[in-house]
C-alpha positions, 0 to 999 in steps of 0.5 A: 792893290799895290801887290797887283802887277801891271799886264804886259802889252803883248803876252804869249803862251809859247815858250820860245817867244820873246813874250812869254812870261812863265810866271804871270800864266802861273798866276792867271791871265783872262782875256776879254775880246770884243766883252766875251771872255775867251778860253783859246788865246795862245798871244795877245797884243792890246796897243794892235788890238789884236789875239792869237786863238788856237784852233781846236786840236790842229797842231802845227808839224813842230807841234804848236797849234794852229792859231787864227789871227782876229782883230778888235779891242783886247782886255787883259787881266788876272784871274781872281786868286781865293783866299785859301786856295 
């Protein structure tokens, strides 16, 4: 348990964002929003209580996914790694 890093208050999957952390994203960060698992979260902030979720396959003119900001309780966690791969 001492090997698990603490998750940041804010994390983004956009490489141009100052809140991007490639190491954590490779390990696999899951999000529980209002008690439900969300798989389309692009960015979250625990202290402010919001997530940005992608809206399907829609993208803006720069090729980034269009997002919708939802407010509510956010619970980030690391996905469990199975031994042996």
